[in-house]
N, CA, C, O and the ligand as a Tripos MOL2 file, in Angstrom:
@<TRIPOS>MOLECULE
protein
  269   267    68     0     0
PROTEIN
NO_CHARGES

@<TRIPOS>ATOM
      1 N          50.0850 -117.8480  -54.4920 N.3       1 MET1
      2 CA         48.9110 -118.5230  -53.9670 C.3       1 MET1
      3 C          48.7690 -118.2270  -52.4710 C.2       1 MET1
      4 O          49.5920 -117.5170  -51.8930 O.2       1 MET1
      5 N          47.7520 -118.7590  -51.8700 N.am      2 GLY2
      6 CA         47.5180 -118.4750  -50.4630 C.3       2 GLY2
      7 C          48.6050 -119.0480  -49.5870 C.2       2 GLY2
      8 O          49.0700 -120.1710  -49.7840 O.2       2 GLY2
      9 N          48.9940 -118.2580  -48.6280 N.am      3 LYS3
     10 CA         49.9950 -118.7480  -47.7060 C.3       3 LYS3
     11 C          49.3390 -119.0870  -46.3800 C.2       3 LYS3
     12 O          48.3730 -118.4500  -45.9590 O.2       3 LYS3
     13 N          49.8780 -120.0870  -45.7460 N.am      4 VAL4
     14 CA         49.3190 -120.5390  -44.4790 C.3       4 VAL4
     15 C          50.2830 -120.1600  -43.3640 C.2       4 VAL4
     16 O          51.4720 -120.4740  -43.4100 O.2       4 VAL4
     17 N          49.7560 -119.4970  -42.3920 N.am      5 ILE5
     18 CA         50.5900 -119.1000  -41.2580 C.3       5 ILE5
     19 C          50.0860 -119.7680  -39.9980 C.2       5 ILE5
     20 O          48.9320 -119.5980  -39.6050 O.2       5 ILE5
     21 N          50.9460 -120.5140  -39.3820 N.am      6 ASP6
     22 CA         50.5990 -121.1080  -38.0970 C.3       6 ASP6
     23 C          51.1620 -120.2270  -36.9970 C.2       6 ASP6
     24 O          52.3760 -120.0650  -36.8760 O.2       6 ASP6
     25 N          50.2970 -119.6760  -36.2220 N.am      7 TYR7
     26 CA         50.7700 -118.7520  -35.2030 C.3       7 TYR7
     27 C          49.8830 -118.8730  -33.9800 C.2       7 TYR7
     28 O          48.6760 -118.6390  -34.0510 O.2       7 TYR7
     29 N          50.4710 -119.2310  -32.8830 N.am      8 TYR8
     30 CA         49.7040 -119.3640  -31.6580 C.3       8 TYR8
     31 C          50.3630 -118.5650  -30.5460 C.2       8 TYR8
     32 O          51.5860 -118.5760  -30.4050 O.2       8 TYR8
     33 N          49.5690 -117.8890  -29.7760 N.am      9 GLY9
     34 CA         50.1360 -117.1440  -28.6790 C.3       9 GLY9
     35 C          49.1940 -116.0750  -28.1980 C.2       9 GLY9
     36 O          48.0760 -115.9320  -28.6920 O.2       9 GLY9
     37 N          49.6530 -115.3430  -27.2480 N.am     10 ILE10
     38 CA         48.8490 -114.2550  -26.7240 C.3      10 ILE10
     39 C          49.7180 -113.0080  -26.6630 C.2      10 ILE10
     40 O          50.8110 -113.0100  -26.0960 O.2      10 ILE10
     41 N          49.2140 -111.9750  -27.2480 N.am     11 LEU11
     42 CA         49.9190 -110.7110  -27.1950 C.3      11 LEU11
     43 C          49.3700 -109.8660  -26.0590 C.2      11 LEU11
     44 O          48.1630 -109.8120  -25.8260 O.2      11 LEU11
     45 N          50.2760 -109.2140  -25.3650 N.am     12 ARG12
     46 CA         49.8100 -108.2810  -24.3500 C.3      12 ARG12
     47 C          50.0340 -106.8770  -24.8940 C.2      12 ARG12
     48 O          51.1640 -106.4540  -25.1340 O.2      12 ARG12
     49 N          48.9310 -106.1710  -25.0800 N.am     13 VAL13
     50 CA         49.0150 -104.8470  -25.6750 C.3      13 VAL13
     51 C          48.2920 -103.8540  -24.7800 C.2      13 VAL13
     52 O          47.0710 -103.9010  -24.6350 O.2      13 VAL13
     53 N          49.0560 -102.9680  -24.1920 N.am     14 SER14
     54 CA         48.4620 -101.9360  -23.3410 C.3      14 SER14
     55 C          47.5050 -102.5470  -22.3140 C.2      14 SER14
     56 O          46.3580 -102.1190  -22.1900 O.2      14 SER14
     57 N          47.9830 -103.5320  -21.5950 N.am     15 ASN15
     58 CA         47.2180 -104.2110  -20.5480 C.3      15 ASN15
     59 C          46.0350 -105.0190  -21.0840 C.2      15 ASN15
     60 O          45.2390 -105.5500  -20.3080 O.2      15 ASN15
     61 N          45.9260 -105.1080  -22.3730 N.am     16 ASN16
     62 CA         44.9140 -105.9890  -22.9420 C.3      16 ASN16
     63 C          45.6030 -107.2340  -23.4870 C.2      16 ASN16
     64 O          46.6540 -107.1510  -24.1230 O.2      16 ASN16
     65 N          45.0020 -108.3720  -23.2310 N.am     17 PHE17
     66 CA         45.5590 -109.5970  -23.7670 C.3      17 PHE17
     67 C          44.8360 -109.9630  -25.0480 C.2      17 PHE17
     68 O          43.6120 -110.0950  -25.0870 O.2      17 PHE17
     69 N          45.6100 -110.1170  -26.0680 N.am     18 VAL18
     70 CA         45.0360 -110.3800  -27.3780 C.3      18 VAL18
     71 C          45.4150 -111.7840  -27.8130 C.2      18 VAL18
     72 O          46.5570 -112.0310  -28.2030 O.2      18 VAL18
     73 N          44.4630 -112.7020  -27.7480 N.am     19 PRO19
     74 CA         44.7650 -114.0640  -28.1840 C.3      19 PRO19
     75 C          44.8970 -114.1400  -29.6910 C.2      19 PRO19
     76 O          44.1470 -113.5110  -30.4380 O.2      19 PRO19
     77 N          45.8450 -114.9070  -30.1040 N.am     20 ILE20
     78 CA         46.0620 -115.0390  -31.5390 C.3      20 ILE20
     79 C          45.9900 -116.5060  -31.9130 C.2      20 ILE20
     80 O          46.7990 -117.3160  -31.4600 O.2      20 ILE20
     81 N          45.0500 -116.8280  -32.7140 N.am     21 TYR21
     82 CA         44.9150 -118.1950  -33.1830 C.3      21 TYR21
     83 C          44.9320 -118.1910  -34.6990 C.2      21 TYR21
     84 O          44.0030 -117.7090  -35.3470 O.2      21 TYR21
     85 N          45.9740 -118.7200  -35.2360 N.am     22 GLY22
     86 CA         46.0550 -118.7710  -36.6850 C.3      22 GLY22
     87 C          46.1780 -117.3910  -37.2840 C.2      22 GLY22
     88 O          46.7700 -116.4900  -36.6900 O.2      22 GLY22
     89 N          45.6260 -117.2380  -38.4380 N.am     23 THR23
     90 CA         45.7610 -115.9850  -39.1630 C.3      23 THR23
     91 C          44.6660 -115.0050  -38.7580 C.2      23 THR23
     92 O          43.5000 -115.3670  -38.6050 O.2      23 THR23
     93 N          45.0730 -113.7840  -38.5950 N.am     24 ILE24
     94 CA         44.0990 -112.7300  -38.3520 C.3      24 ILE24
     95 C          44.1020 -111.7980  -39.5530 C.2      24 ILE24
     96 O          45.1600 -111.4010  -40.0410 O.2      24 ILE24
     97 N          42.9270 -111.4580  -40.0180 N.am     25 LYS25
     98 CA         42.8250 -110.5130  -41.1120 C.3      25 LYS25
     99 C          41.9550 -109.3530  -40.6880 C.2      25 LYS25
    100 O          41.0290 -109.4960  -39.8900 O.2      25 LYS25
    101 N          42.2780 -108.2030  -41.2430 N.am     26 ARG26
    102 CA         41.6100 -107.0000  -40.7860 C.3      26 ARG26
    103 C          41.0330 -106.2340  -41.9670 C.2      26 ARG26
    104 O          41.6670 -106.1110  -43.0150 O.2      26 ARG26
    105 N          39.8260 -105.7220  -41.7830 N.am     27 CYS27
    106 CA         39.1840 -104.9280  -42.8190 C.3      27 CYS27
    107 C          39.7600 -103.5120  -42.7970 C.2      27 CYS27
    108 O          39.7620 -102.8620  -41.7510 O.2      27 CYS27
    109 N          40.2450 -103.0320  -43.9380 N.am     28 PRO28
    110 CA         40.8220 -101.6880  -43.9890 C.3      28 PRO28
    111 C          39.7600 -100.6030  -43.9300 C.2      28 PRO28
    112 O          40.0850  -99.4370  -43.7040 O.2      28 PRO28
    113 N          38.5000 -100.9600  -44.1270 N.am     29 VAL29
    114 CA         37.4230  -99.9670  -44.1450 C.3      29 VAL29
    115 C          36.8200  -99.8130  -42.7530 C.2      29 VAL29
    116 O          36.7800  -98.7140  -42.2000 O.2      29 VAL29
    117 N          36.3530 -100.9250  -42.1970 N.am     30 GLY30
    118 CA         35.6410 -100.8560  -40.9230 C.3      30 GLY30
    119 C          36.4890 -101.2720  -39.7380 C.2      30 GLY30
    120 O          36.1310 -101.0010  -38.5920 O.2      30 GLY30
    121 N          37.6100 -101.9280  -40.0020 N.am     31 GLY31
    122 CA         38.5020 -102.3300  -38.9370 C.3      31 GLY31
    123 C          38.1130 -103.6180  -38.2490 C.2      31 GLY31
    124 O          38.6980 -103.9720  -37.2250 O.2      31 GLY31
    125 N          37.1290 -104.3340  -38.7950 N.am     32 GLU32
    126 CA         36.7810 -105.6090  -38.1910 C.3      32 GLU32
    127 C          37.9220 -106.5990  -38.3860 C.2      32 GLU32
    128 O          38.6630 -106.5350  -39.3670 O.2      32 GLU32
    129 N          38.0440 -107.5060  -37.4410 N.am     33 THR33
    130 CA         39.0570 -108.5370  -37.5840 C.3      33 THR33
    131 C          38.3930 -109.8770  -37.8210 C.2      33 THR33
    132 O          37.3360 -110.1780  -37.2670 O.2      33 THR33
    133 N          39.0270 -110.6620  -38.6420 N.am     34 TYR34
    134 CA         38.5170 -111.9860  -38.9690 C.3      34 TYR34
    135 C          39.5890 -113.0190  -38.6630 C.2      34 TYR34
    136 O          40.7260 -112.9040  -39.1230 O.2      34 TYR34
    137 N          39.2260 -114.0150  -37.8940 N.am     35 THR35
    138 CA         40.1430 -115.1260  -37.6760 C.3      35 THR35
    139 C          39.7450 -116.3110  -38.5430 C.2      35 THR35
    140 O          40.4070 -117.3480  -38.5510 O.2      35 THR35
    141 N          38.6650 -116.1370  -39.2620 N.am     36 GLU36
    142 CA         38.2350 -117.2070  -40.1520 C.3      36 GLU36
    143 C          39.0600 -117.1800  -41.4240 C.2      36 GLU36
    144 O          39.8210 -116.2470  -41.6790 O.2      36 GLU36
    145 N          38.8900 -118.2110  -42.2020 N.am     37 ASP37
    146 CA         39.6370 -118.2810  -43.4510 C.3      37 ASP37
    147 C          38.8530 -117.5700  -44.5410 C.2      37 ASP37
    148 O          38.2720 -118.2080  -45.4190 O.2      37 ASP37
    149 N          38.8420 -116.2520  -44.4800 N.am     38 VAL38
    150 CA         38.1480 -115.4520  -45.4760 C.3      38 VAL38
    151 C          39.1180 -114.4300  -46.0760 C.2      38 VAL38
    152 O          40.0990 -114.0380  -45.4440 O.2      38 VAL38
    153 N          38.8280 -114.0190  -47.2800 N.am     39 ASP39
    154 CA         39.7090 -113.0750  -47.9610 C.3      39 ASP39
    155 C          39.0840 -111.6870  -48.1070 C.2      39 ASP39
    156 O          39.7810 -110.6850  -48.2710 O.2      39 ASP39
    157 N          37.7600 -111.6570  -48.0430 N.am     40 THR40
    158 CA         37.0920 -110.3670  -48.2050 C.3      40 THR40
    159 C          36.1600 -110.1020  -47.0330 C.2      40 THR40
    160 O          35.6340 -111.0300  -46.4200 O.2      40 THR40
    161 N          35.9630 -108.8220  -46.7280 N.am     41 CYS41
    162 CA         35.0810 -108.4310  -45.6340 C.3      41 CYS41
    163 C          33.6440 -108.7860  -45.9680 C.2      41 CYS41
    164 O          33.1610 -108.5130  -47.0670 O.2      41 CYS41
    165 N          32.9700 -109.3960  -45.0110 N.am     42 LYS42
    166 CA         31.5790 -109.7900  -45.2390 C.3      42 LYS42
    167 C          30.6540 -108.5790  -45.2550 C.2      42 LYS42
    168 O          29.5660 -108.6210  -45.8300 O.2      42 LYS42
    169 N          31.0920 -107.5190  -44.6280 N.am     43 ILE43
    170 CA         30.2590 -106.3230  -44.5430 C.3      43 ILE43
    171 C          30.5270 -105.3730  -45.7030 C.2      43 ILE43
    172 O          29.6010 -104.8810  -46.3470 O.2      43 ILE43
    173 N          31.8070 -105.1230  -45.9580 N.am     44 HIS44
    174 CA         32.1760 -104.1090  -46.9370 C.3      44 HIS44
    175 C          32.6010 -104.6830  -48.2820 C.2      44 HIS44
    176 O          32.6670 -103.9630  -49.2780 O.2      44 HIS44
    177 N          32.8850 -105.9610  -48.3090 N.am     45 GLY45
    178 CA         33.2290 -106.6020  -49.5680 C.3      45 GLY45
    179 C          34.5900 -106.2200  -50.1150 C.2      45 GLY45
    180 O          34.8570 -106.3730  -51.3070 O.2      45 GLY45
    181 N          35.4500 -105.7200  -49.2320 N.am     46 VAL46
    182 CA         36.7960 -105.3420  -49.6730 C.3      46 VAL46
    183 C          37.8020 -106.4120  -49.2540 C.2      46 VAL46
    184 O          37.5340 -107.2350  -48.3790 O.2      46 VAL46
    185 N          38.9390 -106.3760  -49.8870 N.am     47 LYS47
    186 CA         39.9830 -107.3480  -49.5900 C.3      47 LYS47
    187 C          40.5670 -107.0750  -48.2120 C.2      47 LYS47
    188 O          40.8840 -105.9340  -47.8740 O.2      47 LYS47
    189 N          40.7050 -108.1360  -47.4190 N.am     48 LEU48
    190 CA         41.2110 -107.9800  -46.0590 C.3      48 LEU48
    191 C          42.7270 -107.9200  -46.0370 C.2      48 LEU48
    192 O          43.4060 -108.5030  -46.8830 O.2      48 LEU48
    193 N          43.2360 -107.2070  -45.0590 N.am     49 ILE49
    194 CA         44.6790 -107.1130  -44.8620 C.3      49 ILE49
    195 C          45.1070 -108.1980  -43.8900 C.2      49 ILE49
    196 O          44.4990 -108.3740  -42.8340 O.2      49 ILE49
    197 N          46.1430 -108.9150  -44.2480 N.am     50 ASP50
    198 CA         46.6860 -109.9100  -43.3320 C.3      50 ASP50
    199 C          47.3130 -109.1860  -42.1460 C.2      50 ASP50
    200 O          48.2150 -108.3640  -42.3100 O.2      50 ASP50
    201 N          46.8330 -109.4980  -40.9750 N.am     51 ALA51
    202 CA         47.2350 -108.7330  -39.7950 C.3      51 ALA51
    203 C          48.5880 -109.1340  -39.2340 C.2      51 ALA51
    204 O          49.0400 -108.5640  -38.2410 O.2      51 ALA51
    205 N          49.2310 -110.0950  -39.8500 N.am     52 MET52
    206 CA         50.5350 -110.4940  -39.3340 C.3      52 MET52
    207 C          51.5040 -109.3190  -39.3230 C.2      52 MET52
    208 O          52.3450 -109.2120  -38.4310 O.2      52 MET52
    209 N          51.3890 -108.4440  -40.3070 N.am     53 ASP53
    210 CA         52.2390 -107.2600  -40.3250 C.3      53 ASP53
    211 C          51.9580 -106.3800  -39.1220 C.2      53 ASP53
    212 O          52.8730 -105.8460  -38.4940 O.2      53 ASP53
    213 N          50.6710 -106.2370  -38.8110 N.am     54 ILE54
    214 CA         50.2780 -105.4360  -37.6600 C.3      54 ILE54
    215 C          50.7700 -106.0910  -36.3800 C.2      54 ILE54
    216 O          51.2820 -105.4210  -35.4830 O.2      54 ILE54
    217 N          50.6120 -107.3960  -36.3060 N.am     55 VAL55
    218 CA         51.0550 -108.1330  -35.1240 C.3      55 VAL55
    219 C          52.5420 -107.9290  -34.8910 C.2      55 VAL55
    220 O          52.9760 -107.6990  -33.7620 O.2      55 VAL55
    221 N          53.3020 -108.0120  -35.9380 N.am     56 ASN56
    222 CA         54.7390 -107.8220  -35.8070 C.3      56 ASN56
    223 C          55.0600 -106.4240  -35.3110 C.2      56 ASN56
    224 O          55.9640 -106.2410  -34.4960 O.2      56 ASN56
    225 N          54.3310 -105.4530  -35.7930 N.am     57 ALA57
    226 CA         54.5420 -104.0770  -35.3500 C.3      57 ALA57
    227 C          54.2160 -103.9380  -33.8780 C.2      57 ALA57
    228 O          54.9520 -103.2940  -33.1310 O.2      57 ALA57
    229 N          53.1060 -104.5440  -33.4580 N.am     58 ILE58
    230 CA         52.7160 -104.4900  -32.0490 C.3      58 ILE58
    231 C          53.7620 -105.1690  -31.1820 C.2      58 ILE58
    232 O          54.0940 -104.6850  -30.1000 O.2      58 ILE58
    233 N          54.2700 -106.2740  -31.6530 N.am     59 ARG59
    234 CA         55.2910 -107.0020  -30.8820 C.3      59 ARG59
    235 C          56.5210 -106.1340  -30.6620 C.2      59 ARG59
    236 O          57.1070 -106.1300  -29.5800 O.2      59 ARG59
    237 N          56.9020 -105.4050  -31.6910 N.am     60 ASP60
    238 CA         58.0590 -104.5370  -31.5420 C.3      60 ASP60
    239 C          57.8120 -103.5110  -30.4390 C.2      60 ASP60
    240 O          58.6770 -103.2650  -29.5990 O.2      60 ASP60
    241 N          56.6350 -102.9260  -30.4530 N.am     61 ILE61
    242 CA         56.2830 -101.9340  -29.4420 C.3      61 ILE61
    243 C          56.2650 -102.5720  -28.0580 C.2      61 ILE61
    244 O          56.8190 -102.0330  -27.1000 O.2      61 ILE61
    245 N          55.6150 -103.7290  -27.9750 N.am     62 ALA62
    246 CA         55.4970 -104.4130  -26.6940 C.3      62 ALA62
    247 C          56.8690 -104.7790  -26.1370 C.2      62 ALA62
    248 O          57.1210 -104.6550  -24.9380 O.2      62 ALA62
    249 N          57.7290 -105.2210  -27.0050 N.am     63 THR63
    250 CA         59.0760 -105.5970  -26.5710 C.3      63 THR63
    251 C          59.8160 -104.4050  -25.9930 C.2      63 THR63
    252 O          60.5200 -104.5280  -24.9910 O.2      63 THR63
    253 N          59.6570 -103.2670  -26.6190 N.am     64 GLU64
    254 CA         60.3380 -102.0740  -26.1290 C.3      64 GLU64
    255 C          59.7710 -101.6330  -24.7860 C.2      64 GLU64
    256 O          60.5190 -101.2210  -23.8990 O.2      64 GLU64
    257 N          58.4510 -101.7180  -24.6350 N.am     65 SER65
    258 CA         57.8260 -101.1800  -23.4330 C.3      65 SER65
    259 C          58.0950 -102.0570  -22.2140 C.2      65 SER65
    260 O          57.9990 -101.5810  -21.0830 O.2      65 SER65
    261 N          58.4290 -103.3250  -22.4220 N.am     66 THR66
    262 CA         58.6860 -104.2000  -21.2860 C.3      66 THR66
    263 C          60.1500 -104.2160  -20.9150 C.2      66 THR66
    264 O          60.5540 -104.8950  -19.9710 O.2      66 THR66
    265 N          60.9360 -103.4780  -21.6480 N.am     67 ARG67
    266 CA         62.3640 -103.4860  -21.3800 C.3      67 ARG67
    267 C          62.6930 -102.6660  -20.1500 C.2      67 ARG67
    268 O          63.8600 -102.5610  -19.7720 O.2      67 ARG67
    269 ZN         34.6070 -104.3100  -43.2620 Zn       68 ZN68
@<TRIPOS>BOND
     1     1     2 1
     2     2     3 1
     3     3     4 2
     4     3     5 am
     5     5     6 1
     6     6     7 1
     7     7     8 2
     8     7     9 am
     9     9    10 1
    10    10    11 1
    11    11    12 2
    12    11    13 am
    13    13    14 1
    14    14    15 1
    15    15    16 2
    16    15    17 am
    17    17    18 1
    18    18    19 1
    19    19    20 2
    20    19    21 am
    21    21    22 1
    22    22    23 1
    23    23    24 2
    24    23    25 am
    25    25    26 1
    26    26    27 1
    27    27    28 2
    28    27    29 am
    29    29    30 1
    30    30    31 1
    31    31    32 2
    32    31    33 am
    33    33    34 1
    34    34    35 1
    35    35    36 2
    36    35    37 am
    37    37    38 1
    38    38    39 1
    39    39    40 2
    40    39    41 am
    41    41    42 1
    42    42    43 1
    43    43    44 2
    44    43    45 am
    45    45    46 1
    46    46    47 1
    47    47    48 2
    48    47    49 am
    49    49    50 1
    50    50    51 1
    51    51    52 2
    52    51    53 am
    53    53    54 1
    54    54    55 1
    55    55    56 2
    56    55    57 am
    57    57    58 1
    58    58    59 1
    59    59    60 2
    60    59    61 am
    61    61    62 1
    62    62    63 1
    63    63    64 2
    64    63    65 am
    65    65    66 1
    66    66    67 1
    67    67    68 2
    68    67    69 am
    69    69    70 1
    70    70    71 1
    71    71    72 2
    72    71    73 am
    73    73    74 1
    74    74    75 1
    75    75    76 2
    76    75    77 am
    77    77    78 1
    78    78    79 1
    79    79    80 2
    80    79    81 am
    81    81    82 1
    82    82    83 1
    83    83    84 2
    84    83    85 am
    85    85    86 1
    86    86    87 1
    87    87    88 2
    88    87    89 am
    89    89    90 1
    90    90    91 1
    91    91    92 2
    92    91    93 am
    93    93    94 1
    94    94    95 1
    95    95    96 2
    96    95    97 am
    97    97    98 1
    98    98    99 1
    99    99   100 2
   100    99   101 am
   101   101   102 1
   102   102   103 1
   103   103   104 2
   104   103   105 am
   105   105   106 1
   106   106   107 1
   107   107   108 2
   108   107   109 am
   109   109   110 1
   110   110   111 1
   111   111   112 2
   112   111   113 am
   113   113   114 1
   114   114   115 1
   115   115   116 2
   116   115   117 am
   117   117   118 1
   118   118   119 1
   119   119   120 2
   120   119   121 am
   121   121   122 1
   122   122   123 1
   123   123   124 2
   124   123   125 am
   125   125   126 1
   126   126   127 1
   127   127   128 2
   128   127   129 am
   129   129   130 1
   130   130   131 1
   131   131   132 2
   132   131   133 am
   133   133   134 1
   134   134   135 1
   135   135   136 2
   136   135   137 am
   137   137   138 1
   138   138   139 1
   139   139   140 2
   140   139   141 am
   141   141   142 1
   142   142   143 1
   143   143   144 2
   144   143   145 am
   145   145   146 1
   146   146   147 1
   147   147   148 2
   148   147   149 am
   149   149   150 1
   150   150   151 1
   151   151   152 2
   152   151   153 am
   153   153   154 1
   154   154   155 1
   155   155   156 2
   156   155   157 am
   157   157   158 1
   158   158   159 1
   159   159   160 2
   160   159   161 am
   161   161   162 1
   162   162   163 1
   163   163   164 2
   164   163   165 am
   165   165   166 1
   166   166   167 1
   167   167   168 2
   168   167   169 am
   169   169   170 1
   170   170   171 1
   171   171   172 2
   172   171   173 am
   173   173   174 1
   174   174   175 1
   175   175   176 2
   176   175   177 am
   177   177   178 1
   178   178   179 1
   179   179   180 2
   180   179   181 am
   181   181   182 1
   182   182   183 1
   183   183   184 2
   184   183   185 am
   185   185   186 1
   186   186   187 1
   187   187   188 2
   188   187   189 am
   189   189   190 1
   190   190   191 1
   191   191   192 2
   192   191   193 am
   193   193   194 1
   194   194   195 1
   195   195   196 2
   196   195   197 am
   197   197   198 1
   198   198   199 1
   199   199   200 2
   200   199   201 am
   201   201   202 1
   202   202   203 1
   203   203   204 2
   204   203   205 am
   205   205   206 1
   206   206   207 1
   207   207   208 2
   208   207   209 am
   209   209   210 1
   210   210   211 1
   211   211   212 2
   212   211   213 am
   213   213   214 1
   214   214   215 1
   215   215   216 2
   216   215   217 am
   217   217   218 1
   218   218   219 1
   219   219   220 2
   220   219   221 am
   221   221   222 1
   222   222   223 1
   223   223   224 2
   224   223   225 am
   225   225   226 1
   226   226   227 1
   227   227   228 2
   228   227   229 am
   229   229   230 1
   230   230   231 1
   231   231   232 2
   232   231   233 am
   233   233   234 1
   234   234   235 1
   235   235   236 2
   236   235   237 am
   237   237   238 1
   238   238   239 1
   239   239   240 2
   240   239   241 am
   241   241   242 1
   242   242   243 1
   243   243   244 2
   244   243   245 am
   245   245   246 1
   246   246   247 1
   247   247   248 2
   248   247   249 am
   249   249   250 1
   250   250   251 1
   251   251   252 2
   252   251   253 am
   253   253   254 1
   254   254   255 1
   255   255   256 2
   256   255   257 am
   257   257   258 1
   258   258   259 1
   259   259   260 2
   260   259   261 am
   261   261   262 1
   262   262   263 1
   263   263   264 2
   264   263   265 am
   265   265   266 1
   266   266   267 1
   267   267   268 2
@<TRIPOS>SUBSTRUCTURE
     1 MET1         2 RESIDUE 1 A MET
     2 GLY2         6 RESIDUE 1 A GLY
     3 LYS3        10 RESIDUE 1 A LYS
     4 VAL4        14 RESIDUE 1 A VAL
     5 ILE5        18 RESIDUE 1 A ILE
     6 ASP6        22 RESIDUE 1 A ASP
     7 TYR7        26 RESIDUE 1 A TYR
     8 TYR8        30 RESIDUE 1 A TYR
     9 GLY9        34 RESIDUE 1 A GLY
    10 ILE10       38 RESIDUE 1 A ILE
    11 LEU11       42 RESIDUE 1 A LEU
    12 ARG12       46 RESIDUE 1 A ARG
    13 VAL13       50 RESIDUE 1 A VAL
    14 SER14       54 RESIDUE 1 A SER
    15 ASN15       58 RESIDUE 1 A ASN
    16 ASN16       62 RESIDUE 1 A ASN
    17 PHE17       66 RESIDUE 1 A PHE
    18 VAL18       70 RESIDUE 1 A VAL
    19 PRO19       74 RESIDUE 1 A PRO
    20 ILE20       78 RESIDUE 1 A ILE
    21 TYR21       82 RESIDUE 1 A TYR
    22 GLY22       86 RESIDUE 1 A GLY
    23 THR23       90 RESIDUE 1 A THR
    24 ILE24       94 RESIDUE 1 A ILE
    25 LYS25       98 RESIDUE 1 A LYS
    26 ARG26      102 RESIDUE 1 A ARG
    27 CYS27      106 RESIDUE 1 A CYS
    28 PRO28      110 RESIDUE 1 A PRO
    29 VAL29      114 RESIDUE 1 A VAL
    30 GLY30      118 RESIDUE 1 A GLY
    31 GLY31      122 RESIDUE 1 A GLY
    32 GLU32      126 RESIDUE 1 A GLU
    33 THR33      130 RESIDUE 1 A THR
    34 TYR34      134 RESIDUE 1 A TYR
    35 THR35      138 RESIDUE 1 A THR
    36 GLU36      142 RESIDUE 1 A GLU
    37 ASP37      146 RESIDUE 1 A ASP
    38 VAL38      150 RESIDUE 1 A VAL
    39 ASP39      154 RESIDUE 1 A ASP
    40 THR40      158 RESIDUE 1 A THR
    41 CYS41      162 RESIDUE 1 A CYS
    42 LYS42      166 RESIDUE 1 A LYS
    43 ILE43      170 RESIDUE 1 A ILE
    44 HIS44      174 RESIDUE 1 A HIS
    45 GLY45      178 RESIDUE 1 A GLY
    46 VAL46      182 RESIDUE 1 A VAL
    47 LYS47      186 RESIDUE 1 A LYS
    48 LEU48      190 RESIDUE 1 A LEU
    49 ILE49      194 RESIDUE 1 A ILE
    50 ASP50      198 RESIDUE 1 A ASP
    51 ALA51      202 RESIDUE 1 A ALA
    52 MET52      206 RESIDUE 1 A MET
    53 ASP53      210 RESIDUE 1 A ASP
    54 ILE54      214 RESIDUE 1 A ILE
    55 VAL55      218 RESIDUE 1 A VAL
    56 ASN56      222 RESIDUE 1 A ASN
    57 ALA57      226 RESIDUE 1 A ALA
    58 ILE58      230 RESIDUE 1 A ILE
    59 ARG59      234 RESIDUE 1 A ARG
    60 ASP60      238 RESIDUE 1 A ASP
    61 ILE61      242 RESIDUE 1 A ILE
    62 ALA62      246 RESIDUE 1 A ALA
    63 THR63      250 RESIDUE 1 A THR
    64 GLU64      254 RESIDUE 1 A GLU
    65 SER65      258 RESIDUE 1 A SER
    66 THR66      262 RESIDUE 1 A THR
    67 ARG67      266 RESIDUE 1 A ARG
    68 ZN68       269 GROUP 0 **** ****
């Protein structure tokens, strides 16, 4: 069933600050991001990817670059 992720913070990625509020989902077709509680892209009608995986990947990169 649907999982709920509580995640608050701000990611710094390549000098850009990316605020993160709750769950972020990303369209695999157009790349739009949704912070709303939606499962499918409103434009393309495809299933959205939960961006937490992407966030974790970015965090790994960010952690290395600030070392
Ligand atoms: Zn889309």
